[in-house]
N, C-alpha and C positions, 0 to 999 in steps of 0.2 A: 705640829710640834717644829717640822723644819723650817717653816717661816719663820716662827718666835725665835731660832737659833741665827737664822738668817739675820734678823732684825736686830739683836742681840751682839752680834758681832759686828755689824756696822755699827751699829753704838758705839763698841768698845774700839773700833778702829776710829772713828770720829774724835774720841775722847783721848785717844794716843797722840792723835796728828794735832790737837788742840795744842796739849803739854809741849809737843817738839816746837810748834809754832810760835807760842810764847815764849819758850825759851830762848828761840834764834831771836826773835824780835826784841828783848830784854838784854841779851848779848849786844846785839849788832845794829840797836837803833837808839836805845836808853841812854840817857847821859850817865857819866859813871855815879855822880851822888844819886839816882835814881828820881823816882817821880811819888811824889806825895799824894796819893789819893783821897785821902782824909788824916784828921790828926792820928786815927789808928791805925790805918795802913799806908804803909810804903811798899812802893813794887823797885828793887834793886837788886840783880843780879849778883849774887854772893856763892863762892866755890864752897862747896863742904865736901871735905873729905874724908869724913867721917861716916857712922851710920846715922840711922833717922835721931833728930832731936839732937846732933852732933854728940853722940855718944863716941868716943874714944876709940878706934879700931883703925888700923892702917888700911888705906884705900886698897889695896890689893888683897888684902884679907877680904874686907867689906866685898868686893867684887866677887870674889872666890864664891864666898859664904851665899852672896845673892844669887849667881849664876848656879848654885847647885838648888837654893831652894825653887828657884825661876823653873829650872830642869824637871825638877821632881811635881810639883803644879801641872805644867805642860803634859807630863808622863801619864798623872793621873787625871786629866780633864781629857785626853785622849782616850785612855783605856777604859773610864768609865762612860758608855754607851747609853745608858741608860738614868742618867744625871738628870735632877731636876733643873727647870731654868732658873731658879732663884740662886742656887748653887753653882750652877753654872755660870752665871754672870756674877757674881760674887768672886769667882776663882779668877775670871777673867779679868777683875778689876785689880787684883792683885798683880796678875800676869802684866798686862800693860803697864802699869806704876814700875814695877821690878825692871822690868825692860828698859823702861824709857831712863830709870835712874841708871842702870846698866852703860848705856849708851854713852850717858855723860861721862859714867868712871873711865871707859876705855877713851874717850876724847879729851878728857880734860882732866882726867886724874882728879875725879871728885863730883861731886851731883851739884847742877846749877840750880840753886833756891831763889827764889825771887819775891815770896810774900812775906814780907814782917810787917806783920800782925800784934800790935799792942805791944803785949811783953813776952809773947810766945817765940821759939825759936822761928828762925827762918826757916821756910819751908816752900815747896811746890805742888802743883795739882798734881803729881804723881805719888808723892806723898800721901794725898787727899785721898786718892784712888787705892790706895795699900791699904790705909785704915779703913777707910767706909768698905772696901771689899772683904777685911776680917769682921769688921762688925755684922757686914749683912751673912757670911759664911758660918759665924757663931749663930746666929737667928736661925738660920737655915738647917744646920746640924741640931738645934734643941726643938725645931718644929718637926724634924723626921726622927727626933727620939736617939739622935747617935752621941748626944752631948748631955 
């Protein structure tokens, strides 16, 4: 189990660093107009001061809310010594996504989004980590009979 957790932590760290690297590159190297990858996908730095999917909420409130939820999840993860690996990884995805977006909120007063996919609101990898983590969390809890 220790090796599995170690591999999981390494993967989570790499995913976190990937999102941070892409945000850095998008901010510092991409032209202001962005880059078209396909007719449906554009990569462009966009500052989102709101919650996910651009739900309106002041940045400082979004930061406080995100910080509280992240601390609770980290506490739960540390406190739960005998947690299943899928549950551990799904919580880890939500935590790294939240932390990456929190870093943006503190540094830029909003989240740096960069994936403009067709008609969806612009998002970033951290947003995907959170969504995938929550889906996996739901599936894990259902499998354990806790949902």
